[in-house]
N, C-alpha and C positions, 0 to 999 in steps of 0.2 A: 444425286442420282448417279449410279454407275452405269454407263452405257459402253458398248464396245467401241474401241478406238482404232480398229484395223480395217475399216471399210466394209464391215459385215452387216451394215444396216441397209435395208431395201425398202423403198417406198413405191407402191403400186397404185396408180390412179389413172383414170382416163382424162382427167382435167389437171394439167400442170399448175394452173392458178390455185387450185384447192390443195395441192401438195406442197406448194412453195413455203407456207408458214412452217411446216415441219422441217423441210429441207434447210431453210434459213436458220432455224433454231439449232439444228444439229451442227451446221457449219459454224455458227457463232461459238458453239462449245468445242470446236475443233474435231468434230466427229464426221468423217466423210460418209456419204451415202450414195447409193445407186438408185436412180429413178427409172421406172418402166411404165410406159403406157400399156396397161394390161391387154388392151384390145388390138394392139398393133403386133401381129404375129411375127413380122419380119424383124422387129426390134428385140424380141426375146431371144436369148441364146438358144442354140440348137440343143446343147446339153448344159447343165449347170456349170458355171465357171468360177464360182467363189464360195467360200464357206460363209453361211448366213447365220447370224445370231439374233437379229431383230427384224421383223417384217411389219410394216404398216400397210394394211390391205383394205382398200375400199371395196365395198360389196357390190356396188352398181357400176360395173365397167362398161356396160352397154346400155344406153338409154332405150327405154321402151320394152325391155325384157322384164316380165313380171313373174314368170314361172320360177318358184324357189328352187326346184330341182335343177333346172337349166342353169340358173345363176351359180348354184353350188358346184355343179360339174365343171362349168367354165373356169371358175376360180381355182379349183383343184388342178386343172390342166395348166393354168398359168403358173401356179406354185411349183408344179413338177418340172417346169422348164427352168426354174430359178433355183430350186432347192434340191440338192442331190440326196439320194437315198442314204448316202454315207455322211451326210452333213453333220450329224450330231445335234445336240439340243439347240433349240431356238425358241424365241417368244414370238407369238403371232398377235399383233394388235389389230383387231377388227375395228376400223374407224369408218363410220357411215352415218348418214342421215336416216337410213332405212333399216337399222338393226331389228326393229320390231317386226318388220315384214320378212326378212331373209336371214337374219343372224343365227337363229337356232339351227336352221337347216344346214347352213354353211359349217357351223361348229360340229354338228353331227357328222357331216361328210368328211371334214378334215381330220377328225379323230379316228377314222377307220384305219386300222392297222395295215390293210392291204395296199394303201397308198404309199406307205413307207416314208412319209414326211410328216409324221405326227408331231406337233409342237410340244415343248415341255409345258407350256401353259398358254392360255388364250386370254387376252385382255380386251375388254370392250371400251371403246372411246367414242363419244359422240362427236362426229365430224364438225358440227356447228361450233363446238368449242375450239377446234383447231383453226378455223378460218379467221379468228381474231388473233393475229400474231402476238399481241401483248399477253395473251393468256397462256402461251406455251413456251415462254422463254425458259431455257434450261439454266439452272443455277447449281452451285456447289452444295447447296443445303439439302 
């Protein structure tokens, strides 16, 4: 699998323990990544600071929020803090335990041209598969 090797991988989740398997697998393959707690506004950059090529995005950044429009809007706001309008192509990996509930609405929202951060493609990844570190080891094959 070819992944960017220039620090342009971003992982966004409200639970570091759920993001660690991905971060560790990337590190093991020599691929640096940047982690953001999506709900901590002070942690997000004021303006995008890096070129991003791959984003792992959890759908549920705030516990208790169930309105799919509110979830989609908040995720777009987080992405706009991280991804510049001039970023260029990137892949969005939606990894969640709740894709069935919110995934389609988030995809619909992120694909809107007016946001100017439309990904080249969107990949769905069940987060439960990520939580078992042994299932996500990156290899050269």
